[in-house]
C-alpha angles and dihedrals in degrees: 000000000000092000092048090050096051100042097067091046092051092049090048091050092050092049091048090052091052091048091049092048092050093046091051092047090052090051091054091045092050091057090056092043092057088058094040099051093064089057100043096125091048092049094047094047098041095072096039100072100070096045090050091052091049092046092052097038101040105019099044101022107037092022095067090059094044094049091062092052104040146003117240121240091242130024130024096273142004093270091057089045094059098040095084087048090054090052089051091046096050093047091049095050096048097038091053100036098041093049094045095049092044092057093040091053092052093045103040107026118019091032091214095123093088090062091058091050089056092056112114094240134115115269089237089058089053091052095045092048092052091043092052090054089053091050090054091050091050094046092050092054094040088052091062091050090047088054089054090048092051092049092048098045104024088224103130099165092046091066101031103046118121095249092053091049092046092056090045093052091049090051091052090048092052096050097038088052088051089047091054091053093047092045091054093051108039119098099203143007089258088064090055088056090054092054090047094050097045101036114020101036095049090045090052090065101029098044095089092263094129103023145034107257090207089074095057127102114263095255092054092043089060091057097042094049090055089067118088091212088065091064091046092052091047092047096046092047092050093045091050102045113010129075117261091251090064097047112123101233091186086076091068093047094049095047091046091049092049091049091050093048092048090048090054090050091047093049090051090049091052090049091056099032116130120183 
């Protein structure tokens, strides 16, 4: 009787904790959304420039020469091959950069970050709320690149199917979570530039956005497969062009695991943050 009495109460308590955590995370997210919604056009356009340059320069320019020499592993031509990589690239850049600069601005300039730390919410809720805002930023920008991809290829379902969107959301979660951690630790905007130059820019070119990592030598494969963007590019390309039976499901598990680990690190950082 005692066990039967305590089990429902424990389950109820756990569910109440989850509900409270989610409610607090939404509150933190809503604060960022109020600031974000007045800059939607700026956010959408800011991550579109580089992918468009790559699409024109590599997809149309270099791609015409490559198409006559080889057939890509996914898609009908090289332009179609790199389009999922451009979606991955744009979502990474904006999810990371937007989140990092948002937290840096609150910490170093407006000095409003201390008020958020005083909120009576769990540190994990603070991290999830900030991460959710980064996911929205990344999805908005990726949406504009997806629109370009649909117009160029005419393949609507390839870029708007649930599996493609799932991988894209996980990618945004990974890099917005990383952006939260960087934003909490940097001491100046110059430091953000260092992270961008030594982490984001190299990953933009080495994260399987322009090539099939399966064709690389073993030594380079080891480096490329350490990058989370590689799994996003592989997953988006498979979701867009390959049958479901050939989809690499390990991509979803790896991106989810990285997002969870980064969330744990971010929550711990929030718990010990002093500004």
